[in-house]
NUTOR-233327 format. One record per residue: residue in three letters; chain; x, y, z of N, C-alpha, C, O in turn. Coordinates in Angstrom, 1 decimal. Atoms other than C-alpha are relative to their C-alpha. Layout:
<recs>
REC:residu:chaine:npx:npy:npz:capx:capy:capz:cpx:cpy:cpz:opx:opy:opz
REC:ALA:A:X:Y:Z:X:Y:Z:X:Y:Z:X:Y:Z $
...
</recs>
This chain:
<recs>
REC:residu:chaine:npx:npy:npz:capx:capy:capz:cpx:cpy:cpz:opx:opy:opz
REC:UNK:A:-0.4:-0.9:0.6:15.6:-105.9:67.3:0.0:-0.5:-1.6:0.2:-1.7:-1.8 $
REC:UNK:A:0.1:0.5:1.4:15.3:-106.3:63.6:1.0:0.9:-0.9:1.4:1.9:-0.4 $
REC:UNK:A:-0.9:-0.7:0.2:17.7:-105.2:60.9:-1.4:1.4:-0.4:-0.9:2.5:-0.8 $
REC:UNK:A:0.7:-1.3:0.2:14.6:-102.5:60.3:-0.1:0.7:1.5:-1.1:1.4:1.7 $
REC:UNK:A:0.1:-0.6:-1.2:15.1:-101.3:63.9:-1.2:-1.0:1.0:-1.6:-2.1:0.6 $
REC:UNK:A:0.7:0.3:-1.5:13.0:-102.2:67.2:-1.3:-0.7:-0.6:-1.8:-0.3:-1.6 $
REC:UNK:A:1.3:0.5:0.5:10.0:-104.6:67.1:-1.3:1.3:0.6:-2.4:0.9:0.6 $
REC:UNK:A:1.0:-0.4:-0.5:8.1:-101.8:68.5:0.2:1.4:-1.4:1.3:1.8:-1.9 $
REC:UNK:A:0.3:-1.2:0.8:6.7:-99.0:66.2:-1.4:0.9:0.1:-2.5:0.4:-0.1 $
REC:UNK:A:-1.1:-0.9:0.2:6.5:-96.0:66.3:0.6:0.3:1.1:0.3:0.1:2.3 $
REC:UNK:A:-0.8:-0.9:-1.1:9.1:-94.4:67.8:0.2:1.0:0.4:0.2:1.8:-0.5 $
REC:UNK:A:-0.1:-1.6:-0.5:9.6:-91.3:69.7:1.3:0.3:0.7:1.5:0.1:1.9 $
REC:UNK:A:-1.0:-0.6:-0.6:12.8:-89.9:70.0:0.2:1.6:0.6:-0.2:2.5:0.0 $
REC:UNK:A:0.0:-1.5:-0.2:13.7:-86.8:72.0:1.4:0.5:0.6:1.9:-0.2:1.5 $
REC:UNK:A:-0.9:-0.8:0.1:16.5:-84.3:72.0:0.3:1.4:0.7:-0.5:2.3:0.4 $
REC:UNK:A:0.5:-1.4:-0.6:17.2:-81.3:74.0:-1.7:1.1:-0.4:-2.6:1.5:0.3 $
REC:UNK:A:1.0:-1.0:0.4:14.9:-79.0:71.8:-1.1:-0.5:-1.1:-1.8:0.2:-1.8 $
REC:UNK:A:0.9:0.4:1.1:13.0:-81.3:69.7:-0.1:-1.4:0.5:0.6:-2.0:1.2 $
REC:UNK:A:0.8:1.0:0.4:11.0:-84.1:69.3:-0.4:-0.4:-1.1:-1.2:0.1:-1.9 $
REC:UNK:A:-0.2:1.0:1.0:11.7:-87.0:67.1:-1.0:-0.9:-0.4:-0.9:-2.0:0.1 $
REC:UNK:A:1.3:0.8:-0.5:8.1:-88.5:66.4:-0.9:-0.1:-2.0:-0.7:0.5:-3.1 $
REC:UNK:A:0.1:0.3:1.6:6.0:-90.3:63.2:-1.0:1.5:0.2:-1.4:2.0:1.3 $
REC:UNK:A:1.3:-1.0:0.5:3.8:-87.4:61.5:-1.2:-0.4:0.6:-1.5:-1.6:0.7 $
REC:UNK:A:1.8:0.4:-0.1:0.1:-87.2:62.6:-1.1:1.3:-1.0:-0.5:2.1:-1.7 $
REC:UNK:A:1.1:-0.5:0.6:-2.9:-85.5:61.0:0.5:2.1:-0.1:0.9:2.8:-1.0 $
REC:UNK:A:-0.9:-1.4:-0.3:-1.6:-81.7:62.2:1.0:0.4:-0.5:1.2:1.6:-0.3 $
REC:UNK:A:-1.0:-0.4:0.4:1.3:-81.7:60.5:-0.1:0.0:-1.7:0.7:0.5:-2.5 $
REC:UNK:A:0.1:-0.1:1.1:-0.2:-82.2:57.4:-0.1:1.2:-1.3:0.1:1.1:-2.5 $
REC:UNK:A:-0.8:-1.5:1.2:0.2:-78.5:55.8:1.3:0.0:0.2:2.0:0.5:-0.8 $
REC:UNK:A:-1.3:-0.6:-0.2:3.6:-78.4:57.5:0.6:-1.0:-1.5:0.8:-0.7:-2.6 $
REC:UNK:A:-0.5:1.1:0.9:4.7:-81.7:55.7:-0.2:0.0:-1.6:0.7:-0.4:-2.3 $
REC:UNK:A:-0.3:-0.5:1.2:3.4:-80.8:52.3:0.3:1.7:-0.5:0.2:2.0:-1.6 $
REC:UNK:A:-0.9:-1.1:0.1:4.9:-77.2:52.6:1.1:-0.6:-0.1:1.6:-0.6:-1.2 $
REC:UNK:A:-1.4:0.6:0.3:8.2:-79.1:53.3:0.4:-0.8:-0.9:1.6:-1.2:-0.9 $
REC:UNK:A:-0.1:0.5:1.2:7.6:-81.1:50.1:-0.1:0.4:-1.3:-0.1:-0.2:-2.4 $
REC:UNK:A:0.4:-0.6:1.7:6.9:-78.4:47.7:1.0:1.4:0.3:1.4:1.9:-0.7 $
REC:UNK:A:-0.8:-1.3:-0.3:8.9:-75.2:49.2:1.0:-0.3:-1.1:1.5:-1.4:-1.5 $
REC:UNK:A:-1.1:0.6:0.8:11.2:-74.3:46.5:1.1:0.4:0.9:2.1:-0.2:0.5 $
REC:UNK:A:-1.3:-0.3:-0.9:13.8:-72.9:49.3:0.6:-1.4:0.2:1.7:-1.6:-0.3 $
REC:UNK:A:-0.1:1.1:-0.9:13.8:-76.3:51.0:0.3:-1.0:-1.7:1.3:-1.6:-2.0 $
REC:UNK:A:-0.2:1.0:1.5:13.7:-78.2:47.4:1.0:0.3:-1.0:1.0:-0.4:-2.1 $
REC:UNK:A:-1.0:-0.8:0.7:16.7:-76.0:46.0:0.6:-1.8:-0.1:0.4:-2.4:-1.1 $
REC:UNK:A:-1.4:0.9:-0.1:19.3:-79.2:46.9:-0.9:-1.5:0.2:-0.5:-2.3:1.0 $
REC:UNK:A:0.3:1.3:-0.7:16.8:-82.1:46.9:-1.1:-0.3:-1.3:-2.1:-1.0:-1.3 $
REC:UNK:A:0.5:0.5:1.6:15.6:-82.3:43.2:-1.1:1.0:-0.8:-1.9:0.5:-1.6 $
REC:UNK:A:0.5:-0.7:0.4:14.0:-79.4:42.4:-1.8:0.7:0.9:-2.2:0.7:2.0 $
REC:UNK:A:1.3:-0.6:-0.6:10.4:-77.4:42.4:-1.0:-1.5:-0.1:-0.7:-2.6:-0.4 $
REC:UNK:A:1.2:1.2:-0.1:7.2:-79.7:42.9:-1.0:0.4:-1.0:-1.6:1.3:-0.6 $
REC:UNK:A:1.1:-0.5:0.9:4.8:-79.4:39.8:-1.4:-0.4:1.0:-1.6:-1.1:1.9 $
REC:UNK:A:1.4:-0.3:-0.3:1.3:-78.7:40.5:-1.0:-1.3:0.1:-1.8:-1.4:1.0 $
REC:UNK:A:0.5:1.5:-0.5:0.1:-82.4:40.2:0.7:-0.5:1.1:0.0:-1.0:2.0 $
REC:UNK:A:-0.7:0.9:-0.8:2.8:-83.7:42.2:-1.0:0.6:1.4:-1.6:-0.2:2.1 $
REC:UNK:A:0.0:-0.8:-1.0:1.7:-81.1:44.9:-1.7:-0.4:0.8:-2.0:-0.5:2.0 $
REC:UNK:A:1.6:0.8:0.2:-2.4:-82.3:44.3:0.3:-1.7:0.9:-0.3:-2.0:1.9 $
REC:UNK:A:0.3:0.9:0.0:-1.7:-85.5:44.6:0.7:-0.1:1.8:0.2:-1.0:2.5 $
REC:UNK:A:-0.1:0.3:-1.2:0.2:-85.0:48.2:-0.7:0.6:1.0:-0.6:0.2:2.2 $
REC:UNK:A:1.1:-0.1:-0.3:-2.7:-83.1:49.0:-1.0:-0.7:0.3:-1.9:-0.2:1.0 $
REC:UNK:A:1.4:1.1:0.2:-5.0:-86.0:48.6:0.3:-1.2:0.8:-0.6:-2.0:1.2 $
REC:UNK:A:0.0:1.0:-0.3:-2.9:-88.5:49.8:0.3:-0.4:1.7:0.7:0.5:2.5 $
REC:UNK:A:0.0:0.6:-1.6:-2.9:-90.4:53.5:1.8:0.3:0.4:2.8:0.2:-0.4 $
REC:UNK:A:-1.5:-0.2:-0.2:0.2:-89.6:55.4:0.8:-1.2:0.9:1.9:-1.1:1.4 $
REC:UNK:A:-0.5:1.1:-0.9:0.6:-93.1:57.1:1.5:0.0:0.9:2.4:0.8:0.9 $
REC:UNK:A:-1.2:-0.2:-0.7:3.0:-94.2:59.6:0.8:-1.3:-0.7:0.3:-2.4:-0.8 $
REC:UNK:A:-0.6:0.9:0.8:5.8:-96.0:57.8:1.6:0.0:1.1:2.1:1.0:1.5 $
REC:UNK:A:-1.2:-0.1:-0.1:9.0:-97.1:59.4:1.3:1.1:-0.3:1.6:1.4:-1.4 $
REC:UNK:A:-1.1:-0.8:0.3:11.8:-94.8:59.7:-0.1:1.0:-0.7:0.8:1.4:-1.4 $
REC:UNK:A:0.2:-1.2:0.7:10.1:-91.9:58.7:-0.5:0.9:1.3:-1.1:0.5:2.3 $
REC:UNK:A:0.4:-0.7:-1.5:9.6:-89.1:61.2:0.1:1.5:-0.3:1.0:2.0:-1.0 $
REC:UNK:A:-0.4:-1.3:0.1:9.0:-85.5:61.5:0.8:0.7:1.4:1.3:0.2:2.5 $
REC:UNK:A:-0.9:-1.0:-1.1:10.7:-82.7:63.7:-0.7:0.8:0.6:-1.6:1.3:-0.1 $
REC:UNK:A:1.2:-0.4:-1.0:8.8:-81.1:66.4:0.9:0.6:1.2:1.9:0.2:1.7 $
REC:UNK:A:-0.7:-0.9:-1.2:9.9:-78.5:68.9:-0.7:-0.6:1.0:-1.8:-1.1:1.0 $
REC:UNK:A:0.3:0.6:-1.2:9.9:-79.5:72.3:-1.4:0.3:0.9:-2.3:-0.3:1.5 $
REC:UNK:A:0.6:-0.8:-1.2:8.3:-76.9:73.9:-1.4:0.3:-0.4:-2.2:0.8:0.4 $
REC:UNK:A:1.7:-0.3:0.8:5.0:-76.7:71.3:-0.3:-1.1:-0.8:-1.5:-1.0:-1.1 $
REC:UNK:A:0.2:1.1:0.8:5.0:-79.6:69.4:0.1:0.7:-1.7:-0.5:0.0:-2.6 $
REC:UNK:A:-0.1:-0.9:1.3:5.6:-77.3:66.1:0.7:-0.9:-0.6:1.6:-1.5:-0.1 $
REC:UNK:A:-1.0:1.1:0.8:6.9:-79.4:63.4:0.8:1.1:-1.1:0.2:2.0:-1.7 $
REC:UNK:A:-0.9:-0.7:0.4:9.8:-77.8:61.7:0.5:-1.0:-1.1:0.9:-0.4:-2.1 $
REC:UNK:A:-1.1:0.4:1.0:11.4:-80.4:59.5:-0.5:-1.7:0.0:-1.4:-2.2:0.6 $
REC:UNK:A:0.1:1.7:-0.3:11.5:-84.4:58.9:1.6:-0.8:-0.3:2.4:-0.2:-1.1 $
REC:UNK:A:-1.1:0.9:0.0:14.3:-86.9:59.1:-0.5:-1.6:-0.2:-1.6:-2.0:0.3 $
REC:UNK:A:-0.1:1.2:0.5:14.7:-90.4:57.6:0.9:-0.9:0.3:2.1:-0.8:0.1 $
REC:UNK:A:-1.4:0.9:0.2:16.5:-93.5:58.3:-1.0:-1.4:-0.8:-1.9:-2.0:-0.2 $
REC:UNK:A:0.1:0.9:0.7:15.8:-96.0:55.2:0.6:-0.8:-0.5:1.8:-0.8:-0.3 $
REC:UNK:A:-1.1:1.3:0.3:17.0:-99.0:53.4:-0.4:0.4:-1.8:0.0:-0.4:-2.7 $
REC:UNK:A:0.1:0.0:1.6:15.7:-97.5:49.7:1.3:0.0:-0.9:1.1:0.1:-2.1 $
REC:UNK:A:-1.4:0.3:0.8:19.3:-97.9:48.4:0.7:-1.3:0.4:1.9:-1.5:0.1 $
REC:UNK:A:-0.3:0.8:-0.5:19.4:-101.1:50.2:1.2:-0.2:1.6:1.5:-1.1:2.3 $
REC:UNK:A:-0.8:-0.3:-1.1:21.9:-99.7:52.8:-0.7:1.0:1.1:-1.6:1.6:0.5 $
REC:UNK:A:0.7:-1.0:-1.0:20.6:-97.5:56.0:0.4:1.5:-0.1:1.5:1.9:0.4 $
REC:UNK:A:0.0:-1.2:0.4:20.1:-93.8:54.8:-0.4:0.7:1.0:-1.3:0.3:1.8 $
REC:UNK:A:0.1:-1.9:-0.8:20.2:-90.3:56.7:-0.7:0.8:-0.7:-0.2:1.0:-1.9 $
REC:UNK:A:0.5:-1.1:0.6:18.2:-87.9:55.6:-0.8:1.0:0.5:-1.6:0.6:1.3 $
REC:UNK:A:1.0:-1.0:-0.7:16.4:-84.9:56.6:-0.1:1.7:-0.8:0.6:2.1:-1.8 $
REC:UNK:A:0.6:-1.3:0.6:15.0:-81.4:55.7:-0.8:1.0:0.9:-1.8:0.7:1.4 $
REC:UNK:A:0.8:-1.1:-1.0:13.8:-78.2:57.8:-0.6:0.9:-1.4:-0.5:1.0:-2.6 $
REC:UNK:A:0.8:-1.2:1.2:11.6:-75.4:56.5:0.8:0.9:0.3:1.4:1.0:1.4 $
REC:UNK:A:-1.0:-1.0:0.5:13.4:-72.6:55.3:0.3:0.7:1.9:1.3:0.4:2.6 $
REC:UNK:A:0.2:-0.4:-1.1:12.5:-70.6:58.8:1.0:-0.5:1.2:1.6:0.2:2.0 $
REC:UNK:A:-0.9:0.7:-1.8:14.3:-73.1:61.4:1.2:-0.3:-0.8:1.9:-1.0:-0.1 $
REC:UNK:A:-1.6:0.1:-0.1:17.6:-73.4:59.6:0.8:0.6:0.3:0.4:1.8:0.5 $
REC:UNK:A:-0.7:-1.0:-0.1:20.6:-72.1:60.4:0.3:-0.1:1.9:1.1:0.5:2.6 $
REC:UNK:A:0.2:-0.3:-1.5:19.9:-72.6:64.1:0.5:-1.4:0.8:0.5:-1.4:2.0 $
REC:UNK:A:0.0:0.7:-0.5:20.8:-75.8:64.7:-0.6:-1.5:0.4:-0.3:-2.4:1.0 $
REC:UNK:A:1.2:1.0:-0.2:18.1:-78.0:64.6:0.6:-1.5:-0.6:0.4:-2.5:0.1 $
REC:UNK:A:-0.1:0.9:0.3:19.5:-80.5:62.1:1.0:-0.7:0.6:0.7:-1.9:0.9 $
REC:UNK:A:-1.2:0.3:-0.7:22.6:-81.3:63.6:-0.3:-1.1:1.3:-0.1:-2.3:1.4 $
REC:UNK:A:0.8:0.6:-0.9:20.6:-81.8:66.9:-0.6:-1.2:-0.3:-0.2:-2.1:0.4 $
REC:UNK:A:0.8:1.2:0.6:18.2:-84.4:65.2:0.6:-1.0:-0.4:0.1:-2.1:-0.1 $
REC:UNK:A:-0.8:0.8:0.5:21.0:-86.1:63.4:0.6:-0.7:0.9:0.4:-1.9:0.9 $
REC:UNK:A:0.0:1.1:-1.2:22.5:-87.2:66.7:-1.0:-0.6:0.7:-0.8:-1.7:1.2 $
REC:UNK:A:1.0:0.7:-0.7:19.7:-87.8:68.2:-0.5:-1.1:-0.8:-0.8:-2.2:-0.3 $
REC:UNK:A:0.3:1.8:0.9:18.8:-90.5:65.5:0.9:-1.0:-0.2:0.6:-2.2:-0.4 $
REC:UNK:A:-1.2:0.8:0.3:22.0:-91.7:64.9:0.4:-0.5:1.2:1.0:-1.5:1.2 $
REC:UNK:A:-0.5:0.7:-1.1:22.6:-92.4:68.6:-1.1:-1.4:0.5:-0.8:-2.5:1.0 $
REC:UNK:A:1.2:1.1:-0.3:18.9:-94.4:68.9:0.6:-0.7:-0.6:1.1:-1.6:0.0 $
REC:UNK:A:-0.4:1.5:0.7:20.4:-96.5:65.7:1.2:-0.2:0.9:0.8:-1.0:1.7 $
REC:UNK:A:-1.3:0.6:-0.3:23.7:-97.2:67.1:-0.7:-1.0:1.6:-0.1:-1.9:2.1 $
REC:UNK:A:0.5:0.7:-1.4:21.6:-98.5:70.4:-1.0:-1.1:-0.5:-1.0:-2.1:0.1 $
REC:UNK:A:1.2:0.7:0.5:18.7:-100.1:68.4:0.2:-0.9:-1.3:-0.5:-1.9:-1.5 $
REC:UNK:A:0.1:1.0:1.1:19.8:-101.5:65.1:0.9:-0.6:0.0:1.7:-0.6:0.9 $
REC:UNK:A:-0.9:0.8:-0.2:21.9:-104.1:63.7:1.2:0.1:-1.1:2.2:-0.6:-1.4 $
REC:UNK:A:-0.6:-0.8:1.1:23.2:-101.8:61.1:1.8:0.5:0.6:2.1:1.3:1.5 $
REC:UNK:A:-1.6:-1.5:-0.4:27.5:-100.6:61.4:-0.3:0.8:-1.0:-1.1:1.4:-0.3 $
REC:UNK:A:-0.3:-0.9:0.4:27.3:-98.4:58.9:-1.5:0.9:-0.3:-2.6:0.4:-0.3 $
REC:UNK:A:1.5:-1.2:0.6:24.6:-95.2:57.7:1.1:1.1:-1.4:2.1:1.8:-1.5 $
REC:UNK:A:-0.6:-0.9:0.9:25.2:-93.6:54.8:-1.0:1.4:-0.4:-2.1:1.6:0.2 $
REC:UNK:A:0.9:-1.4:0.5:23.8:-90.0:53.1:0.3:0.2:-0.7:1.5:-0.2:-1.0 $
REC:UNK:A:-0.2:-0.7:1.2:23.4:-88.4:50.1:-0.3:1.5:0.0:-1.2:2.0:0.6 $
REC:UNK:A:-0.2:-1.4:-0.2:24.3:-84.6:49.6:0.2:0.5:-1.2:1.2:0.1:-1.7 $
REC:UNK:A:-0.3:-0.3:1.1:24.0:-82.6:46.3:1.6:1.0:0.4:1.7:1.7:1.4 $
REC:UNK:A:-1.4:-1.2:-0.4:28.0:-80.5:46.2:-0.4:0.7:0.1:0.1:1.2:1.1 $
REC:UNK:A:0.5:-1.5:0.1:26.2:-77.6:45.8:-0.5:0.5:1.5:-0.6:1.6:1.9 $
REC:UNK:A:0.7:-0.8:-1.3:24.8:-77.7:49.2:1.3:-0.8:0.7:1.6:-2.0:0.8 $
REC:UNK:A:-0.7:0.0:-0.4:27.5:-77.1:50.8:0.0:-0.4:1.7:0.6:-1.2:2.3 $
REC:UNK:A:0.6:-0.3:-1.2:26.1:-76.1:54.1:0.0:-2.0:0.7:0.7:-2.5:1.6 $
REC:UNK:A:0.2:1.3:-0.2:24.9:-80.1:54.2:1.4:-0.5:0.3:1.9:-0.9:1.3 $
REC:UNK:A:-1.1:0.8:-0.3:27.9:-81.4:53.5:1.1:0.2:1.0:1.7:-0.8:1.5 $
REC:UNK:A:-1.2:-0.8:-1.2:30.4:-79.3:56.0:-1.2:-1.0:1.4:-0.5:-1.7:2.2 $
REC:UNK:A:0.2:0.5:-1.0:27.6:-80.9:58.6:0.0:-1.4:0.2:0.6:-1.9:1.2 $
REC:UNK:A:-0.9:1.2:0.5:28.0:-84.3:57.4:1.1:-0.7:0.7:1.4:-1.6:1.6 $
REC:UNK:A:-1.6:0.2:-0.4:31.4:-84.1:57.8:0.2:0.0:1.5:0.7:-1.0:2.1 $
REC:UNK:A:0.2:-0.7:-1.2:31.1:-82.4:61.2:-0.1:-1.4:0.9:0.6:-1.9:1.7 $
REC:UNK:A:0.5:1.7:-0.9:28.9:-85.9:62.3:0.7:-0.9:0.0:0.5:-1.9:0.7 $
REC:UNK:A:-0.8:1.1:0.9:31.4:-87.7:60.7:0.3:-1.4:-1.0:0.9:-2.5:-1.1 $
REC:UNK:A:-0.1:1.3:1.2:30.8:-89.1:57.9:1.0:0.6:-1.3:1.0:1.8:-1.6 $
REC:UNK:A:-0.7:0.1:1.2:33.4:-89.6:54.9:-0.3:-0.1:-1.5:-0.9:-1.1:-1.7 $
REC:UNK:A:0.5:0.4:1.8:32.7:-89.6:51.0:0.8:-1.2:-0.5:1.9:-1.3:-0.9 $
REC:UNK:A:-0.2:1.2:1.3:32.5:-92.8:49.5:0.1:0.6:-1.2:1.2:1.0:-1.3 $
REC:UNK:A:0.3:-0.1:1.4:31.6:-91.9:46.1:-0.3:1.1:-0.2:-0.8:1.6:0.8 $
REC:UNK:A:0.7:-1.0:0.9:30.6:-88.9:43.8:-0.5:-1.2:-0.9:-0.1:-2.3:-1.3 $
REC:UNK:A:1.3:0.4:0.8:27.2:-89.6:41.7:-0.5:1.0:-0.4:-0.6:2.1:0.1 $
REC:UNK:A:1.3:-0.9:0.8:24.9:-88.3:39.4:-1.2:-0.2:0.3:-1.5:-1.3:0.0 $
REC:UNK:A:1.3:0.5:0.0:21.4:-88.4:40.3:-0.8:1.4:-0.2:-0.3:2.5:0.0 $
REC:UNK:A:0.8:-1.4:0.4:18.7:-85.8:39.3:0.4:0.8:-1.2:-0.4:1.6:-1.6 $
REC:UNK:A:-0.8:-1.0:0.7:20.9:-84.0:36.8:1.2:0.9:0.5:1.7:1.9:0.0 $
REC:UNK:A:-1.0:-0.8:-0.4:23.4:-83.1:39.3:0.8:-0.9:1.2:0.5:-1.9:1.9 $
REC:UNK:A:-1.4:0.9:-0.8:26.6:-84.1:41.2:-0.1:-0.3:1.3:-0.1:0.6:2.1 $
REC:UNK:A:0.4:-0.1:-1.4:26.0:-85.7:44.3:1.5:-1.0:1.1:2.5:-1.5:0.7 $
REC:UNK:A:-1.1:0.7:-0.5:28.2:-87.3:47.1:-0.6:-1.0:0.8:-1.5:-0.5:1.5 $
REC:UNK:A:0.5:0.8:-0.9:27.4:-90.6:49.0:1.1:-0.1:0.9:2.2:-0.5:0.6 $
REC:UNK:A:-1.0:-0.3:-1.6:29.0:-90.0:52.7:-0.4:-1.4:0.6:-1.3:-2.1:0.1 $
REC:UNK:A:0.7:1.0:-0.6:28.7:-92.7:55.1:0.9:0.0:1.3:1.7:0.9:1.2 $
REC:UNK:A:-0.6:0.0:-1.7:30.3:-93.3:59.0:-0.7:-1.5:0.4:-1.4:-2.3:-0.1 $
REC:UNK:A:-0.1:1.7:-0.1:30.3:-96.2:60.7:-0.9:0.4:1.5:-0.5:1.3:2.2 $
REC:UNK:A:0.6:-0.5:-1.5:27.7:-96.1:64.0:0.7:-0.6:1.0:0.2:0.0:2.0 $
REC:UNK:A:-0.7:0.1:-0.4:30.0:-97.6:65.8:1.2:0.9:0.8:1.8:0.7:1.8 $
REC:UNK:A:-1.2:-1.3:-0.4:32.4:-94.5:66.2:-1.1:0.9:0.5:-2.2:1.1:0.0 $
REC:UNK:A:0.5:-1.2:-1.0:31.5:-92.0:68.8:-0.7:0.9:-0.8:-0.3:1.2:-1.9 $
REC:UNK:A:0.5:-1.5:0.5:29.1:-89.1:68.2:0.3:1.3:0.5:0.4:1.0:1.7 $
REC:UNK:A:0.1:-1.0:-0.4:29.6:-85.5:68.9:-1.2:0.2:1.2:-2.3:-0.2:1.1 $
REC:UNK:A:1.0:0.0:-0.8:27.9:-84.7:72.0:-0.9:1.2:-0.5:-0.5:2.0:-1.2 $
REC:UNK:A:1.3:-1.0:0.3:24.4:-82.6:71.8:0.8:1.5:0.1:0.9:2.4:-0.8 $
REC:UNK:A:-0.2:-1.3:-0.2:26.0:-79.8:73.4:1.1:0.9:-1.0:1.4:2.1:-1.0 $
REC:UNK:A:-1.3:-0.4:1.0:28.8:-79.4:70.7:-1.0:0.8:-0.9:-2.2:0.6:-1.1 $
REC:UNK:A:1.0:-0.9:0.8:27.9:-76.4:68.5:0.8:-1.0:-1.4:2.0:-1.4:-1.6 $
REC:UNK:A:-0.7:0.4:1.5:28.3:-78.0:65.0:0.0:1.1:-1.3:1.0:1.3:-2.1 $
REC:UNK:A:0.7:-1.3:0.7:26.6:-75.1:63.0:0.8:1.2:0.3:0.7:1.7:1.5 $
REC:UNK:A:-0.5:-1.5:-0.7:28.6:-72.0:63.1:-0.1:0.9:-1.1:-0.5:0.5:-2.2 $
REC:UNK:A:0.1:-1.1:0.8:29.0:-68.6:61.5:1.0:-0.1:-1.5:0.9:0.6:-2.5 $
REC:UNK:A:-0.7:0.1:1.0:31.8:-70.0:59.2:-0.9:-0.8:-1.2:-0.8:-0.5:-2.3 $
REC:UNK:A:0.5:0.8:0.9:29.7:-72.5:57.4:-1.1:0.8:-0.4:-1.6:1.8:0.2 $
REC:UNK:A:0.4:-0.6:1.5:27.9:-71.7:54.3:-1.4:0.4:0.4:-2.1:-0.4:1.1 $
REC:UNK:A:1.6:-0.3:-0.7:24.6:-69.6:55.0:-1.0:-1.1:-0.9:-0.9:-1.6:-2.1 $
REC:UNK:A:1.6:0.9:0.4:21.1:-71.7:54.6:-0.7:1.2:-1.5:-0.6:2.4:-1.7 $
REC:UNK:A:0.8:-0.3:1.6:19.1:-71.1:50.9:-0.9:1.6:0.7:-1.0:2.7:0.1 $
REC:UNK:A:0.6:-1.0:-0.1:17.2:-68.5:52.7:0.6:1.3:0.2:0.0:2.4:0.0 $
REC:UNK:A:-1.4:-1.3:-0.7:20.4:-66.0:54.0:1.0:0.3:-1.4:2.1:0.8:-1.2 $
REC:UNK:A:-1.0:-0.6:0.6:21.8:-65.5:50.7:-0.1:1.3:-0.9:0.9:1.8:-1.4 $
</recs>
């Protein structure tokens, strides 16, 4: 085991409805859409300009440690992405779903599966996540996953929360319904 995970890479992780796997060439169109979709990008720094989109379309996908796509277990359709990386010097969880797949519990399911893997495979004690304060749905999910606010900060011209959780604390069971009708609606359902 290493700080950046297992000695084996790429890693595939299964949850009841998803496969968390490295991206493949068949995912290119969905990945570009995920990175440029205005609804998805609403809380992720805003719209992507034409030049950035062109660069994405021409760039190789590459397999990088800690970056996965979320795919439906039944037919391998890519519905989003999830990462665990050290860009801020600490293990950080991040996720995004295509708009039509939000509000169905996939974010919670993928986070539980990946955090459970991290608990077993990584040496880290703490994982962090960053969310815009206006992204009430994501903040609610992170709290239900056991994250607490460490501090507020400003990034990309907006207020953010840096949340943290111990990897040693128990996770909610996969069967637990974490996203409910009382949660704020996903961006596509306003």
